[in-house]
C-alpha positions as CSV (number, residue, x, y, z in Angstrom):
1,M,48.8,-113.6,3.4
2,V,47.4,-112.2,6.7
3,L,48.9,-109.2,8.4
4,I,48.3,-108.8,12.1
5,K,49.3,-105.5,13.8
6,V,49.4,-105.4,17.6
7,V,49.2,-101.9,19.2
8,D,50.3,-101.6,22.8
9,A,47.9,-99.2,24.4
10,N,49.0,-97.2,27.5
11,E,46.7,-98.5,30.2
12,R,45.8,-96.1,33.0
13,P,47.2,-96.9,36.5
14,S,44.8,-97.3,39.3
15,F,44.9,-96.6,43.0
16,V,44.2,-99.7,45.1
17,G,41.9,-99.3,48.1
18,L,42.0,-95.5,48.0
19,P,39.3,-94.2,50.4
20,P,37.1,-91.3,49.3
21,S,38.5,-89.2,52.1
22,I,41.3,-89.3,54.7
23,T,41.0,-87.6,58.1
24,I,44.2,-86.2,59.7
25,R,44.3,-84.8,63.3
26,E,45.0,-81.1,63.5
27,D,47.9,-81.6,65.9
28,V,49.8,-84.2,63.8
29,E,53.6,-83.8,63.9
30,I,55.4,-82.5,60.8
31,M,56.8,-85.4,58.6
32,S,54.3,-87.8,60.2
33,S,53.2,-90.5,57.8
34,F,49.4,-90.7,57.5
35,Y,48.8,-92.8,54.4
36,N,50.6,-95.2,52.0
37,L,49.4,-95.2,48.5
38,T,49.1,-98.5,46.5
39,V,49.2,-98.0,42.8
40,S,48.7,-100.7,40.2
41,D,49.9,-100.2,36.6
42,P,49.2,-102.8,33.9
43,D,52.1,-101.4,31.8
44,R,55.3,-102.9,33.1
45,N,58.4,-100.7,33.6
46,D,56.4,-97.5,33.3
47,E,57.5,-94.7,35.6
48,L,54.6,-93.3,37.7
49,T,54.4,-89.7,38.7
50,I,51.9,-88.8,41.4
51,T,51.1,-85.2,42.2
52,L,49.1,-84.1,45.2
53,L,47.3,-80.9,44.6
54,D,46.4,-79.3,47.9
55,G,47.2,-75.7,47.1
56,T,49.2,-75.2,50.3
57,N,52.2,-77.6,50.0
58,T,51.0,-79.1,53.3
59,F,51.4,-82.7,52.2
60,H,54.2,-84.6,50.4
61,I,54.1,-87.9,48.5
62,H,57.5,-89.7,48.6
63,S,58.8,-92.0,45.9
64,T,57.9,-94.9,48.1
65,C,54.2,-93.7,48.0
66,E,54.4,-92.8,51.7
67,T,52.4,-89.6,52.3
68,T,53.5,-87.2,55.0
69,V,52.7,-83.8,56.5
70,S,55.2,-81.2,55.3
């Protein structure tokens, strides 16, 4: 008898094409979109939570991955 146990690992999602930095004009209007994130997750049906840590609440990431100036 052979027993095979398959363990489903939680693979890390990855950002697709994320540049090392993004430049935003100083006079950009509030709620202007400046970047759309693309995230790939090998685990199907997983819920992704993305948090932007800028310390000032200047930016907001929407559930659609659209990033805007708050």
